[in-house]
C-alpha positions in Angstrom: -0.5 -5.6 -25.5 1.9 -6.7 -22.8 0.9 -9.3 -20.2 1.4 -7.9 -16.7 3.6 -10.0 -14.4 2.4 -11.5 -11.1 3.7 -10.3 -7.7 3.4 -12.3 -4.6 3.8 -11.5 -0.9 4.3 -14.6 1.3 4.2 -13.9 5.0 5.5 -16.6 7.5 4.8 -16.6 11.2 6.9 -18.7 13.5 6.2 -19.9 17.0 8.1 -17.7 19.6 10.4 -20.6 20.4 11.3 -21.0 16.7 11.5 -17.3 15.8 15.3 -17.6 15.1 14.4 -19.8 12.1 13.1 -16.8 10.3 16.4 -15.0 10.6 18.2 -18.1 9.4 15.9 -18.4 6.4 16.6 -14.8 5.5 20.3 -15.6 5.2 20.1 -19.2 3.9 17.4 -18.9 1.2 19.1 -16.3 -1.0 21.1 -18.9 -2.9 17.9 -21.0 -3.4 16.2 -18.1 -5.2 18.9 -17.7 -7.8 18.0 -19.0 -11.2 14.4 -19.9 -10.4 12.6 -20.1 -13.7 10.3 -17.1 -14.3 11.5 -15.3 -11.1 12.2 -11.7 -12.1 12.8 -10.2 -8.6 12.8 -11.4 -5.0 13.4 -9.9 -1.6 13.5 -11.7 1.7 12.3 -9.3 4.3 12.0 -8.7 8.0 8.8 -7.2 9.4 7.8 -4.5 11.8 5.7 -4.9 15.0 3.0 -2.5 14.0 0.6 -2.6 11.1 2.6 -0.4 8.8 6.0 1.3 9.2 7.4 0.4 12.6 10.6 1.0 14.4 10.0 -2.1 16.5 10.8 -5.4 14.7 8.6 -8.5 14.8 11.2 -11.3 15.1 8.6 -14.0 14.6 7.3 -12.8 11.3 9.2 -12.8 8.0 8.2 -12.3 4.4 9.2 -12.9 0.7 8.1 -10.4 -1.9 8.6 -11.7 -5.5 7.7 -10.8 -9.1 7.0 -13.5 -11.6 6.9 -13.5 -15.4 3.6 -15.5 -15.3 1.3 -17.1 -12.8 2.5 -20.5 -13.9 6.0 -19.7 -12.7 4.7 -18.9 -9.2 2.6 -22.1 -9.2 5.6 -24.2 -10.0 7.6 -22.5 -7.3 4.8 -22.9 -4.8 4.4 -26.6 -5.4 8.1 -27.6 -5.8 10.5 -25.2 -4.2 12.6 -25.9 -1.2 11.9 -22.4 0.1 8.2 -22.9 0.4 8.7 -26.4 1.9 10.8 -24.9 4.6 8.2 -22.3 5.4 5.4 -24.9 5.7 7.5 -27.3 7.8 9.0 -24.8 10.2 6.6 -21.9 10.2 3.4 -21.9 12.2 1.4 -20.1 9.6 2.0 -19.1 5.9 -0.1 -16.6 4.0 0.4 -15.6 0.4 -1.2 -12.7 -1.6 -1.1 -13.0 -5.4 -1.2 -9.5 -7.0 -1.6 -8.2 -10.5 0.0 -4.8 -10.9 -2.3 -2.0 -12.2 0.0 1.0 -11.9 3.5 1.6 -10.6 5.9 4.6 -10.3 9.6 4.3 -9.2 12.2 1.6 -8.7 13.4 -0.9 -6.2 17.1 -1.4 -6.1 17.3 0.5 -9.4 14.9 -2.0 -11.1 11.7 -1.3 -12.9 9.8 -4.3 -11.5 6.7 -4.4 -13.7 7.6 -2.8 -17.0 4.9 -1.3 -19.3 1.5 -2.1 -17.8 -1.6 -2.4 -20.0 -4.5 0.0 -19.3 -6.6 -1.5 -16.5 -10.4 -0.8 -16.3 -11.4 0.6 -13.0 -13.0 -1.7 -10.5 -14.2 0.7 -7.8 -15.7 -2.0 -5.5 -12.9 -4.6 -5.8 -10.1 -5.0 -3.3 -7.0 -3.1 -4.1 -3.4 -3.6 -2.7 -0.9 -0.8 -2.3 2.9 -1.1 -2.1 5.0 1.7 -0.7 8.8 1.1 -0.6 11.5 3.6 0.0 15.2 4.0 0.8 15.4 6.8 3.3 18.2 9.4 3.2 20.2 9.0 6.3 20.0 12.7 7.2 16.2 12.7 6.8 15.4 9.4 8.5 14.8 10.9 11.9 12.2 13.3 10.5 10.5 10.3 8.8 10.3 8.2 12.0 9.0 11.0 14.1 5.9 11.0 11.9 5.3 7.2 12.0 3.3 7.0 15.2 0.7 9.6 14.1 0.2 7.8 10.7 0.0 4.4 12.4 -2.8 5.6 14.7 -4.9 6.9 11.8 -4.2 3.7 9.7 -5.6 1.6 12.6 -8.8 3.5 12.4 -9.1 3.6 8.6 -12.3 2.2 7.1 -11.8 -0.5 4.6 -8.3 -1.7 5.6 -8.3 -5.5 5.4 -4.6 -6.3 5.8 -1.4 -4.4 6.2 2.2 -5.2 6.8 5.4 -3.2 7.4 8.6 -4.7 6.2 12.3 -3.8 6.0 15.5 -4.8 4.2 17.8 -2.6 6.3 16.7 -1.4 9.7 15.4 2.2 9.7 16.6 3.0 6.2 15.1 0.6 3.7 11.5 0.3 4.6 8.1 -0.5 3.0 4.5 -1.4 3.5 1.9 -3.4 1.7 -1.8 -2.9 2.5 -5.0 -4.3 1.1 -8.2 -2.3 1.1 -11.8 -3.2 0.5 -12.1 -0.6 -2.3 -10.0 2.1 -4.1 -12.3 4.7 -2.7 -11.7 3.7 0.9 -7.9 3.5 0.3 -7.8 7.0 -1.3 -10.0 8.4 1.5 -7.3 7.5 4.0 -4.3 8.2 1.8 -5.3 11.6 0.6 -7.9 12.9 3.0 -6.3 11.9 6.4 -4.4 15.0 7.6 -1.5 13.1 9.2 -0.8 11.0 6.1 -1.3 14.0 3.8 1.2 16.0 5.7 3.8 13.1 5.5 3.3 13.0 1.7 3.8 16.8 1.5 7.0 16.8 3.6 8.4 13.7 1.8 8.3 15.6 -1.5 9.3 19.0 -0.1 12.2 17.8 2.1 13.4 14.9 -0.1 13.2 12.2 2.5 13.6 9.3 0.0 16.7 8.4 -2.1 14.7 5.8 -4.0 11.0 5.1 -4.0 8.4 2.8 -5.5 4.7 3.1 -5.3 2.4 0.5 -6.9 -1.2 -0.5 -6.9 -2.4 -4.1 -7.5 -5.6 -6.1 -8.1 -5.8 -9.0 -5.7 -5.4 -12.0 -8.0 -5.8 -14.5 -5.2 -4.7 -15.6 -1.8 -3.6 -18.8 0.0 -3.4 -19.8 3.6 -4.4 -17.9 6.7 -3.0 -15.2 8.9 -3.7 -14.9 12.6 -5.9 -17.9 12.1 -8.1 -16.6 9.4 -8.2 -15.0 5.9 -7.9 -11.3 6.6 -9.5 -10.4 3.3 -12.8 -11.7 4.7 -12.9 -9.1 7.4 -11.2 -6.2 9.1 -7.4 -6.1 9.3 
């Protein structure tokens, strides 16, 4: 039976006066990620100013999403890498989610990030993380962004949301979100029962908004650090 890889999302917040360091890290750290043992995939990301997809950037918050062959590879990187040292020294706050993939559909930059995943027993009361990442078709992007405010409002009111972050690789065209929910049932209640989000799902498929897409669910393997002064998985998002 294959052993699933480990995914990590590291979010770094900078003081307003040092926000430009995040943009510098985005450019300067790419060479530092090449050839890292056990690192299968990595993306340095900007973030949005909302709690999900957002047309307004947050220039003081940046992120690194990575996929590792094994937890030991992440641990070695966490303890010894120049990238993480820069985040700790120059950032005001660093928070990392460690995620074990349960299910995935689609690709990111043409890559199958997680390979064949072993069957996972359901854990209805355990926290679940959800990744949505898409490349928008340029001629469909405006339709997508017109729907974002409605979905954002319902996401803010959703029961069980512990943490959520919108991120981007290319402004307005390559976008994604990662959210953590108290349980699968609460996540699905919002994703499939909320009228605004359900309508976006329908139109996405019917009108072909995405040129590439990836949807994945994860078990929360662990977390490190704080965000906004606390661990968001201990309370509401």
